[in-house]
Steps between C-alpha positions, in 0.01 A plus 500: 500500500628848412409814694539864406445788740476869417549759774299797376515872559242731350575787264563827686177665385278222641384455857532154647122466480497594129782258426335214686163566335662493155698187585194320637233619251699535175821299517368191683224440242763539226713231663195274541406543133849382394559237770445199273715642219772575755476157657453656844423265784434790738500875553467686829508870580623603844392858571691710751339627817385863507795740483469624858526147636793408274681827577473441874630143471785613273606774743493265798706240320729735309375348175519656154193634320242228457370357176142567394447135428656169407378285211559125504474289186577132465516226240507121525755484219746738334352850499387609159652845557840345433391481136422829324123530487294808420237424768759484774667818385165681489417381851833617641469830313159563662661537840692804375171695515439439869 
């Protein structure tokens, strides 16, 4: 089984709420619509806690700025993204907007 994780930070002009809404309501359905073509066995979005909560935890622990989310993708076999494929490239390119 192969796993891929993306640690995501939003574009500077987006609030965390705007980013997470886009990721959940636009990007997730895009991933679902291409899941079979991509050979995905699974996809999970892990959304960060509200900024105030994360900021407090980061200060107390001396941690760097938090991510806005983490995406997890996995395949039973070799990931199709290792082969050039327009659907995969379009999916990855979509995250540039958020």
